[in-house]
C-alpha positions as CSV (number, residue, x, y, z in Angstrom):
1,M,103.8,-73.9,68.5
2,W,104.8,-76.4,71.2
3,S,106.9,-74.0,73.1
4,G,103.8,-71.7,73.6
5,I,101.5,-74.7,74.5
6,A,104.1,-76.0,77.1
7,G,104.3,-72.5,78.6
8,L,100.6,-72.1,78.7
9,A,100.1,-75.5,80.4
10,A,102.7,-74.6,82.9
11,M,101.1,-71.2,83.5
12,I,97.7,-72.8,84.4
13,A,99.4,-75.3,86.7
14,A,101.5,-72.7,88.4
15,V,98.6,-70.3,88.9
16,I,96.6,-73.1,90.6
17,M,99.5,-74.5,92.7
18,L,100.7,-71.1,93.9
19,R,97.3,-69.7,94.8
20,S,97.6,-70.4,98.5
21,W,101.5,-69.9,98.7
22,Q,102.0,-67.5,101.6
23,Q,104.5,-65.2,99.9
24,P,104.3,-61.6,98.6
25,D,102.7,-61.2,95.3
26,H,106.0,-60.2,93.5
27,V,107.6,-63.4,94.7
28,R,104.6,-65.5,93.5
29,T,104.8,-63.8,90.2
30,L,108.5,-64.4,89.8
31,A,107.9,-68.1,90.6
32,V,105.0,-68.3,87.9
33,L,107.3,-66.7,85.3
34,A,110.0,-69.2,86.2
35,V,107.6,-72.2,86.0
36,V,106.4,-70.9,82.5
37,A,109.9,-70.2,81.2
38,L,111.5,-73.5,82.1
39,P,109.4,-75.8,79.8
40,M,109.4,-73.3,77.0
41,V,113.3,-73.2,77.1
42,V,113.4,-77.1,77.3
43,V,111.1,-77.4,74.3
44,D,113.0,-74.9,72.2
45,L,116.4,-76.6,73.1
46,Q,115.4,-80.2,73.1
47,F,112.5,-80.4,70.7
48,Y,113.2,-77.6,68.2
49,R,117.0,-77.5,68.7
50,V,116.9,-73.7,68.2
51,Q,120.5,-73.4,69.2
52,L,121.5,-75.0,66.0
53,N,119.6,-72.4,64.0
54,A,121.9,-70.5,61.7
55,S,120.4,-67.3,63.1
56,S,121.7,-68.2,66.6
57,G,125.3,-67.8,65.4
58,L,126.2,-70.8,67.5
59,S,128.0,-74.1,66.7
60,A,126.9,-77.5,67.9
61,A,130.3,-78.0,69.5
62,P,132.8,-75.7,71.0
63,L,134.9,-73.9,68.4
64,R,137.8,-72.7,70.7
65,P,139.1,-73.1,74.2
66,F,138.0,-70.8,77.0
67,D,139.2,-67.3,76.5
68,M,139.4,-65.6,79.9
69,K,140.2,-62.2,78.6
70,R,137.3,-61.9,76.2
71,S,134.9,-63.5,78.7
72,L,135.9,-60.9,81.2
73,H,135.4,-58.1,78.6
74,K,131.8,-59.5,77.9
75,L,131.1,-59.8,81.6
76,A,132.1,-56.2,82.2
77,G,130.1,-55.1,79.1
78,L,127.0,-56.9,80.5
79,W,127.2,-55.4,83.9
80,L,128.0,-51.9,82.4
81,T,124.7,-52.3,80.4
82,V,122.8,-53.5,83.5
83,G,124.2,-50.6,85.5
84,V,123.3,-48.0,83.0
85,V,119.6,-49.3,82.9
86,A,119.6,-49.3,86.7
87,A,120.9,-45.7,86.7
88,L,118.0,-44.7,84.4
89,Y,115.4,-46.3,86.6
90,W,116.9,-44.3,89.5
91,L,117.2,-41.0,87.5
92,L,113.8,-41.0,85.7
93,P,111.0,-39.7,87.9
94,V,108.4,-42.0,86.4
95,Y,110.2,-45.1,88.0
96,A,109.9,-43.6,91.5
97,D,106.0,-44.2,91.2
98,S,104.8,-47.0,93.5
99,F,103.4,-48.6,90.4
100,Y,106.9,-50.1,89.8
101,D,107.6,-51.2,93.2
102,P,106.9,-54.9,92.5
103,F,109.5,-54.9,89.6
104,K,112.1,-53.1,91.7
105,Q,111.6,-55.6,94.6
106,V,111.9,-58.7,92.3
107,A,114.9,-57.2,90.5
108,L,116.8,-57.0,93.8
109,Y,115.5,-60.5,94.6
110,G,117.0,-61.9,91.4
111,L,120.3,-60.0,91.4
112,P,122.2,-62.8,93.1
113,A,121.1,-65.3,90.6
114,L,122.3,-63.0,87.7
115,V,125.6,-62.5,89.5
116,L,126.2,-66.3,89.8
117,L,124.9,-67.3,86.4
118,S,126.2,-64.6,84.1
119,P,129.8,-65.6,84.1
120,V,129.0,-69.3,83.4
121,Y,126.6,-68.4,80.6
122,I,129.0,-66.0,79.0
123,A,131.9,-68.4,79.1
124,F,129.7,-71.3,77.8
125,V,128.2,-69.3,74.8
126,D,131.5,-67.6,73.9
127,R,133.1,-71.0,73.0
128,L,130.1,-71.7,70.7
129,Q,129.9,-68.5,69.0
130,R,130.9,-68.3,65.4
131,Q,131.6,-64.6,65.7
132,P,132.4,-64.1,69.5
133,E,133.4,-60.4,69.2
134,D,129.9,-59.2,70.0
135,A,128.6,-56.0,71.5
136,Y,129.4,-57.1,75.1
137,A,133.0,-57.7,74.1
138,E,133.1,-54.3,72.4
139,L,131.8,-52.7,75.6
140,G,134.3,-54.5,77.7
141,R,137.1,-53.3,75.4
142,L,135.9,-49.8,75.7
143,I,135.9,-50.1,79.5
144,A,139.5,-51.3,79.2
145,G,140.4,-48.2,77.3
146,D,140.5,-49.6,73.8
147,R,138.6,-48.1,70.9
148,P,135.7,-50.4,69.9
149,R,136.1,-51.9,66.4
150,D,132.3,-51.4,65.5
151,W,130.4,-48.4,66.9
152,S,127.3,-49.4,65.0
153,M,127.2,-52.7,67.0
154,L,127.1,-50.7,70.2
155,V,124.4,-48.4,68.9
156,A,122.3,-51.4,68.1
157,H,123.0,-52.9,71.5
158,G,121.9,-49.7,73.2
159,R,118.6,-49.6,71.1
160,G,117.9,-53.2,72.1
161,W,118.5,-52.7,75.8
162,I,116.4,-49.5,75.9
163,I,113.5,-51.5,74.6
164,K,114.1,-54.3,77.0
165,G,114.5,-51.8,79.9
166,F,111.3,-50.0,79.0
167,F,108.9,-52.9,78.4
168,L,110.2,-55.5,81.0
169,P,109.2,-53.5,84.1
170,L,105.8,-52.6,82.6
171,M,105.0,-56.3,81.6
172,F,106.2,-57.6,85.0
173,V,104.0,-55.1,86.9
174,Y,100.9,-55.9,84.7
175,T,101.5,-59.6,85.2
176,N,101.9,-59.1,89.0
177,N,98.7,-57.0,89.2
178,D,96.7,-59.4,87.0
179,L,97.9,-62.4,88.9
180,A,97.0,-60.9,92.3
181,A,93.4,-60.1,90.9
182,L,93.1,-63.5,89.6
183,W,94.1,-65.1,92.9
184,A,91.6,-62.8,94.7
185,R,88.7,-64.3,92.7
186,S,86.8,-67.3,93.7
187,P,88.7,-70.5,92.7
188,L,85.7,-71.9,90.9
189,L,85.3,-71.0,87.2
190,P,82.0,-69.1,86.9
191,I,80.3,-71.0,84.1
192,D,76.7,-70.5,85.5
193,N,76.6,-66.8,84.7
194,F,77.8,-65.4,81.4
195,E,78.6,-62.0,82.8
196,H,80.9,-63.4,85.4
197,F,82.4,-65.9,82.8
198,F,83.1,-63.1,80.4
199,S,84.8,-61.0,83.1
200,F,86.9,-64.0,84.1
201,G,87.7,-64.8,80.5
202,I,88.8,-61.3,79.5
203,D,91.0,-60.9,82.6
204,F,92.6,-64.4,82.1
205,L,93.4,-63.8,78.4
206,Y,95.0,-60.4,79.0
207,L,97.0,-62.0,81.8
208,V,98.3,-64.7,79.2
209,D,99.3,-61.8,76.9
210,V,101.3,-59.8,79.5
211,L,102.8,-63.0,81.2
212,F,104.2,-64.4,78.0
213,A,105.5,-60.9,77.1
214,A,107.2,-60.7,80.5
215,V,108.9,-64.0,80.0
216,A,110.0,-63.2,76.5
217,Y,111.4,-59.7,77.4
218,T,113.4,-61.4,80.2
219,L,114.9,-64.2,78.0
220,T,116.7,-62.3,75.2
221,L,119.3,-65.1,74.9
222,R,121.4,-66.1,72.0
223,L,121.5,-69.7,73.4
224,T,117.7,-70.0,72.7
225,D,118.0,-68.0,69.5
226,S,115.6,-65.4,71.1
227,H,118.2,-62.6,71.1
228,I,117.5,-59.3,69.3
229,R,118.5,-59.4,65.6
230,S,117.8,-55.8,65.0
231,A,115.8,-52.9,66.7
232,E,113.5,-50.4,65.0
233,P,115.8,-47.9,63.4
234,S,113.4,-44.9,62.9
235,V,112.3,-42.3,65.2
236,S,108.7,-42.4,63.9
237,G,108.5,-46.2,64.6
238,W,109.5,-45.6,68.2
239,V,107.2,-42.6,68.8
240,I,104.1,-44.5,67.4
241,C,104.9,-47.6,69.4
242,L,105.6,-45.9,72.7
243,F,102.6,-43.7,72.3
244,C,100.5,-46.8,73.1
245,Y,102.0,-47.4,76.5
246,P,102.3,-45.6,79.8
247,P,103.4,-43.0,80.6
248,F,102.8,-41.7,77.1
249,W,99.3,-43.0,76.5
250,S,98.1,-42.1,80.1
251,S,99.3,-38.6,79.7
252,V,98.4,-37.9,76.1
253,G,96.4,-40.7,74.5
254,V,93.6,-40.7,77.1
255,K,93.1,-37.0,76.8
256,Y,93.1,-36.6,73.1
257,L,91.6,-40.0,72.0
258,A,89.2,-40.6,74.7
259,Y,86.6,-42.5,72.6
260,D,84.7,-43.9,75.6
261,Q,83.8,-40.7,77.2
262,D,80.1,-41.5,78.0
263,G,81.2,-44.7,79.9
264,A,78.5,-46.8,78.4
265,Y,79.7,-50.2,77.1
266,W,78.2,-53.1,75.3
267,G,76.6,-54.6,78.5
268,H,74.7,-51.4,79.0
269,F,73.1,-51.6,75.6
270,L,72.7,-55.4,75.2
271,G,72.0,-56.4,79.0
272,P,68.3,-56.4,78.5
273,Y,68.6,-58.9,75.5
274,P,70.2,-62.1,77.0
275,L,70.7,-64.0,73.8
276,L,72.2,-61.1,72.0
277,Y,74.3,-60.3,75.1
278,G,75.7,-63.7,75.1
279,L,76.5,-63.8,71.4
280,W,78.0,-60.4,71.3
281,G,80.2,-61.2,74.4
282,S,81.3,-64.5,73.0
283,V,82.5,-62.7,69.7
284,I,84.5,-60.3,72.0
285,L,86.0,-63.2,73.8
286,A,86.8,-64.9,70.6
287,L,88.7,-61.8,69.3
288,V,90.7,-61.6,72.5
289,V,91.5,-65.4,72.3
290,V,93.1,-64.7,68.9
291,Y,95.0,-61.7,70.5
292,A,96.4,-63.7,73.2
293,W,97.1,-66.6,70.9
294,A,99.2,-64.3,68.8
295,T,101.4,-63.5,71.9
296,V,101.7,-67.1,72.8
297,S,102.7,-68.1,69.2
298,F,105.9,-66.0,69.7
299,G,107.1,-68.3,72.4
300,L,110.3,-66.7,73.8
301,R,110.5,-64.2,71.0
302,F,107.7,-61.6,71.7
303,S,108.9,-58.1,71.7
304,N,107.9,-54.6,70.4
305,L,110.2,-52.7,68.1
306,T,112.6,-55.5,67.4
307,N,113.1,-58.5,65.1
308,R,113.8,-61.6,67.2
309,G,112.9,-64.1,64.5
310,I,110.1,-64.2,62.0
311,I,106.8,-65.8,63.4
312,T,104.7,-67.7,60.9
313,N,102.7,-70.1,63.2
314,G,99.4,-69.6,65.0
315,P,97.2,-66.8,63.6
316,Y,100.2,-65.3,61.8
317,R,99.7,-68.1,59.2
318,W,96.6,-66.3,58.0
319,V,97.1,-62.6,58.9
320,K,100.2,-60.4,59.2
321,H,98.9,-58.5,62.2
322,P,96.3,-60.7,64.0
323,A,96.8,-59.1,67.4
324,Y,96.2,-55.5,66.2
325,L,93.3,-56.5,64.0
326,C,91.5,-58.4,66.7
327,K,92.3,-55.9,69.5
328,N,90.9,-53.0,67.5
329,I,87.8,-54.8,66.4
330,S,87.2,-55.8,70.0
331,W,87.4,-52.1,71.1
332,W,84.6,-51.2,68.7
333,M,82.5,-54.1,70.1
334,I,83.3,-53.4,73.7
335,S,82.7,-49.6,73.7
336,M,80.0,-49.5,70.9
337,P,80.7,-45.8,70.4
338,F,78.1,-45.6,67.6
339,L,75.5,-45.9,70.2
340,G,76.5,-43.2,72.5
341,T,74.1,-42.3,75.4
342,A,74.9,-38.4,75.1
343,G,73.4,-37.9,71.6
344,W,74.4,-38.5,68.0
345,T,77.0,-35.8,68.0
346,T,78.9,-37.4,70.9
347,A,78.5,-40.8,69.2
348,M,80.1,-39.4,66.1
349,Q,82.9,-37.9,68.0
350,S,83.5,-41.1,69.8
351,C,83.6,-43.0,66.5
352,L,86.1,-40.6,65.0
353,L,88.3,-40.8,68.1
354,L,88.3,-44.6,68.1
355,A,89.2,-44.5,64.4
356,G,92.0,-42.3,65.5
357,V,93.3,-45.0,67.9
358,N,92.9,-47.6,64.9
359,A,95.0,-45.3,62.8
360,V,97.8,-45.4,65.5
361,Y,97.8,-49.2,65.3
362,W,97.8,-49.1,61.5
363,L,100.9,-46.9,61.6
364,R,102.4,-49.3,64.0
365,A,101.9,-52.1,61.5
366,V,103.2,-50.0,58.6
367,T,106.5,-49.1,60.7
368,E,107.0,-52.7,61.9
369,E,106.7,-54.1,58.4
370,R,109.2,-51.4,57.1
371,H,111.7,-52.6,59.8
372,L,111.1,-56.3,59.4
373,A,111.2,-56.1,55.6
374,A,115.0,-55.8,56.0
375,D,114.9,-59.5,56.8
376,P,114.6,-61.8,53.7
377,A,112.5,-64.2,55.9
378,Y,110.0,-61.5,56.4
379,R,109.8,-60.7,52.7
380,E,109.2,-64.3,51.9
381,Y,106.4,-64.3,54.7
382,Q,104.8,-61.3,53.1
383,D,104.8,-63.0,49.8
384,F,103.1,-66.1,51.3
385,I,100.4,-64.1,53.0
386,A,99.8,-62.2,49.8
387,R,99.1,-65.5,48.1
388,H,97.6,-67.8,50.9
389,G,96.5,-65.3,53.7
390,L,93.0,-65.0,54.8
391,W,92.3,-61.9,52.7
392,A,93.6,-63.5,49.6
393,K,91.5,-66.6,50.1
394,L,88.5,-64.4,50.7
395,L,89.1,-62.6,47.4
396,R,89.5,-65.8,45.6
397,S,86.2,-67.1,47.0
398,L,84.2,-64.2,45.5
399,P,82.4,-65.0,42.3
400,R,84.0,-63.4,39.3
401,G,81.9,-60.9,37.2
402,E,80.7,-62.0,33.9
403,R,83.3,-61.3,31.2
404,V,82.4,-58.8,28.5
405,A,82.1,-60.5,25.1
């Protein structure tokens, strides 16, 4: 919890302080991410002592002297991995789009730091690892002409980096664009007009979501116990998840699941009724608050398609999928497809299409649980929610029917 709170406080401070900084947006975005990441890492290492978790695979003290050969193997494995990802960015036409320019610019900006820090980090962590022969060492051994001892480790490594390589540019660009839009607004919080306050609140909350995701995708580190334990093993899990993101959603989803085709949203229907407008909008904001809170609760461990540690704090103490639940309910309240302006047939069509979107997220939840259930900690969490979750409490609160004599 405190890792997320520290990051959120740092984010607000950084957004305010860097508002007038005369630098390109991608540089200011990188600075905000760094300011957010630093206190989160400090809290994790100094307060929670995550490096001592059994799942980190690290010892509190060095277990062996510095091993030059293995460290060089790991360094070679790291840079081979980075090189392959960079080559894919160059090869795949989608990454030639100007949309990704901020990420490509900041990647070049941060490359010297990665060159300088990676050997130090690898040498330091190698001495602490209980099992130092990891995927990077295996890759380095492969480069040196030796047969890897465990091919499955390399397959898992590849899956994890594909996920990171896909989502990190996306989340960075979303963060960059959302920050630019926020800095372009008036610096005064619009509390005198609910419509303006709602617009600001929605934009800010979605910024929180993508910013924390960008930080988490960047810091997949064993030292902070935020490394990838496992990646989604099934093709169906990948297809269902990636369908919800560009370029797949923009090329397929918006064409076949366009539930907001009449372009009329909740403000169109409720604008003439100020009290109802304010109440309805406040519920939407509350749902998006829970959605953003769910992301913040992950701290440094947010990620799609991976297990980077089982999260049980924040809204996850009551519901297994609070982000999906609140996001899907908010879409019904925002679009109000049941009140379509083009007649009842269009309204029914819109409702069915939105239900189709909801079904996609239900399938995401199913495939994620199937993957995470391989972890005993998640099975324990599932049992806890079944007994003490929000739905279980609601069922217990219902009056029991009279018993038949």
